[in-house]
C-alpha positions in Angstrom: -50.6 -39.3 -14.1 -49.4 -39.4 -10.5 -46.0 -40.8 -9.8 -46.2 -44.0 -7.8 -43.8 -45.3 -5.1 -41.7 -47.5 -7.5 -41.2 -44.5 -9.8 -40.3 -42.2 -6.9 -37.8 -44.8 -5.6 -36.2 -45.1 -9.0 -36.0 -41.4 -9.4 -34.5 -40.9 -5.9 -31.9 -43.5 -6.6 -30.9 -41.8 -9.9 -30.7 -38.4 -8.2 -28.7 -39.8 -5.2 -26.3 -41.5 -7.7 -25.9 -38.2 -9.6 -25.2 -36.3 -6.4 -22.7 -38.9 -5.2 -20.8 -39.0 -8.4 -20.6 -35.2 -8.5 -19.1 -35.3 -5.0 -16.5 -37.9 -6.2 -18.2 -40.8 -4.4 -19.7 -44.1 -5.5 -23.5 -44.4 -5.2 -22.9 -47.9 -3.8 -21.6 -46.3 -0.6 -25.1 -44.9 0.3 -27.9 -46.9 1.8 -31.5 -45.6 1.3 -33.7 -46.2 4.3 -37.4 -45.7 3.6 -39.1 -44.1 6.7 -42.5 -45.6 7.2 -43.6 -43.4 10.1 -47.3 -42.7 9.9 -47.4 -44.2 6.4 -49.9 -47.0 5.5 -48.6 -50.4 4.8 -49.4 -50.5 1.1 -46.7 -48.0 -0.2 -44.1 -49.6 2.1 -44.8 -53.0 0.5 -44.7 -51.4 -3.0 -41.2 -49.9 -2.2 -39.9 -53.3 -0.9 -41.3 -55.0 -4.0 -39.4 -52.4 -6.1 -36.2 -53.3 -4.3 -36.0 -51.2 -1.1 -34.2 -53.3 1.5 -34.2 -51.0 4.5 -37.2 -49.6 6.5 -37.2 -47.2 9.4 -39.8 -46.7 12.0 -40.1 -44.2 14.9 -42.8 -45.8 17.0 -42.7 -49.2 18.6 -46.4 -49.9 18.5 -46.8 -48.8 14.9 -43.8 -50.9 13.9 -45.1 -54.0 15.6 -48.4 -53.7 13.7 -46.6 -53.4 10.3 -43.6 -55.7 10.6 -45.6 -59.0 10.6 -46.8 -58.1 7.1 -43.4 -57.3 5.6 -41.1 -59.5 3.7 -37.5 -59.8 4.9 -35.9 -56.3 5.1 -33.5 -54.6 7.5 -35.5 -52.8 10.2 -34.1 -49.6 11.7 -35.4 -47.9 14.9 -35.0 -44.2 14.4 -37.2 -42.9 17.3 -36.3 -41.8 20.7 -35.3 -44.7 22.9 -37.4 -45.0 26.0 -35.8 -47.3 28.5 -39.0 -49.1 29.3 -39.4 -50.0 25.7 -35.8 -51.2 25.2 -36.7 -54.9 25.2 -39.4 -54.5 22.6 -37.1 -52.4 20.4 -34.4 -55.0 20.6 -36.9 -57.7 19.7 -38.4 -55.9 16.7 -35.4 -54.1 15.1 -32.2 -55.1 13.4 -30.4 -51.8 14.1 -31.1 -48.9 16.5 -30.0 -45.5 15.1 -30.9 -43.3 18.1 -28.8 -44.1 21.1 -28.3 -40.7 22.6 -27.5 -41.3 26.3 -25.9 -43.8 28.7 -29.1 -45.2 30.2 -30.6 -45.9 26.8 -27.4 -47.8 25.8 -27.4 -49.9 29.0 -31.1 -50.7 28.7 -30.7 -51.9 25.1 -27.6 -53.9 26.1 -29.6 -55.7 28.8 -32.4 -56.4 26.4 -30.0 -57.7 23.7 -28.2 -59.9 26.3 -31.5 -61.4 27.3 -32.3 -62.1 23.6 -28.8 -63.6 23.1 -28.1 -61.2 20.2 -25.6 -58.5 19.4 -27.5 -55.4 18.4 -25.9 -52.9 16.0 -26.5 -49.3 17.1 -25.7 -45.7 16.0 -24.9 -42.9 18.4 -27.3 -40.1 17.9 -25.7 -36.6 17.8 -27.4 -33.3 18.4 -26.2 -30.9 15.7 -29.3 -28.6 15.7 -30.3 -26.1 18.4 -33.9 -27.0 17.9 -33.4 -30.8 18.4 -34.5 -32.1 21.8 -32.5 -35.4 21.5 -29.0 -36.5 20.8 -25.7 -36.3 22.5 -23.6 -33.2 22.0 -20.5 -33.7 19.8 -18.4 -32.9 22.9 -20.0 -35.8 24.8 -20.0 -38.3 21.9 -16.7 -40.0 22.7 -17.7 -40.7 26.3 -21.0 -42.2 25.1 -19.2 -44.2 22.5 -17.0 -45.7 25.2 -20.1 -46.7 27.2 -21.6 -48.4 24.1 -18.4 -50.2 23.3 -18.1 -51.5 26.8 -21.4 -53.5 26.3 -20.7 -56.9 24.6 -24.2 -57.1 23.3 -24.0 -53.8 21.4 -22.0 -53.0 18.3 -21.3 -49.4 17.6 -21.5 -48.9 13.8 -21.3 -45.1 13.7 -23.4 -42.0 14.2 -26.8 -40.6 13.3 -28.0 -37.0 13.3 -30.9 -34.9 12.3 -30.1 -31.7 10.3 -31.3 -28.3 11.4 -34.8 -27.3 10.4 -33.9 -24.3 8.2 -33.8 -23.2 4.6 -30.3 -22.0 5.0 -28.3 -24.5 3.0 -25.0 -23.3 4.4 -26.2 -23.9 7.9 -27.3 -27.4 7.0 -23.9 -28.1 5.4 -22.0 -26.9 8.5 -24.1 -29.1 10.8 -23.5 -32.2 8.6 -19.8 -31.4 8.4 -19.8 -31.4 12.3 -21.5 -34.8 12.3 -18.8 -36.1 9.8 -16.0 -34.8 12.0 -17.6 -36.3 15.1 -17.8 -39.7 13.3 -14.1 -39.5 12.6 -13.4 -39.1 16.3 -16.0 -41.6 17.5 -15.2 -44.3 14.9 -17.4 -46.5 12.8 -18.4 -46.7 9.2 -22.0 -45.5 9.2 -22.9 -41.8 8.9 -26.7 -41.6 8.9 -27.5 -38.0 8.0 -29.9 -36.6 5.4 -33.7 -36.7 5.0 -36.2 -35.7 2.4 -35.3 -32.0 2.5 -31.5 -32.1 3.0 -30.2 -35.3 1.5 -28.1 -33.5 -1.1 -26.1 -31.7 1.6 -25.8 -35.0 3.4 -24.3 -36.8 0.4 -21.8 -34.0 -0.1 -20.8 -34.3 3.6 -20.2 -38.0 3.3 -23.5 -39.6 4.4 -23.6 -43.4 4.0 -27.2 -43.7 5.0 -30.2 -41.5 4.0 -33.5 -41.6 5.8 -36.2 -40.7 3.3 -39.9 -40.6 4.2 -42.1 -38.1 2.4 -39.7 -37.9 -0.5 -40.4 -41.6 -1.2 -43.9 -42.3 0.2 -45.5 -38.9 0.0 -47.1 -36.9 2.8 -47.6 -38.7 6.1 -51.1 -39.9 7.0 -52.1 -37.7 9.9 -55.0 -39.0 12.1 -58.3 -37.3 11.5 
C-alpha cells in the first residue's frame, strides 16, 4: 500500500521532532512549509486537511492558479523575486523568503505600500557555490539595513539553500554559516533545510523547513 500525503506528513513531523529533541531543541520551534512547486492541487489540499498550515510556491502564475482553491494557510514566496512581478507577489503571498538584493527589496516595498500592508520578508543568503541567487554573507548586513529602512517591509530573518552535494559535512558547514549570519543580521527565522538536508538544518538551528518531494512526492514535470 502506497503511503499517502497525510501519512507522509505525520511521519515527517515525527522524524523532525526526534531530530529536534536529539539536538536539545523543542519541535515546536520548527515550522514545516510544504513546497507545492509543480505539484497538483489535490495533494496540497490533502496536506492542508491533515493540518499543514504553511505552503510555499516558486512561480507567481502557478501560485495564482492554485491559491483561489486553498483554505486559509500562510503563503510563502520562495522563488526568485523579479522586480516586474513584485506587485503580484505582494498581493498573493503572506511572506517573501527570497529577498536577495536591494532592487528587489525596494520593488516589494513599493508594492506593499500601494497595498497598504506590511510585508514580512526573509533575506536570502548564498551559501552554496552552485547557487545563482542570494546575497553573500559579507553583504547581508548592508542588505538588511536597506530592508529595515522600508516601513512597508518587516525583516524576520534569513533563508538559504544548502549546497547540492552528498557531503554531509559540507552541508553542515554551509548551514552553520547561515546561522552565524542570522546572528549578525538579526531576526528570529532561519529558513534552511529541504527534503534532502533537513536533518543537518535542524541541527544547525533551522526554524523553518521547506519540504516538497519529501511530502508530496516527485514533482509533476510537463510532458
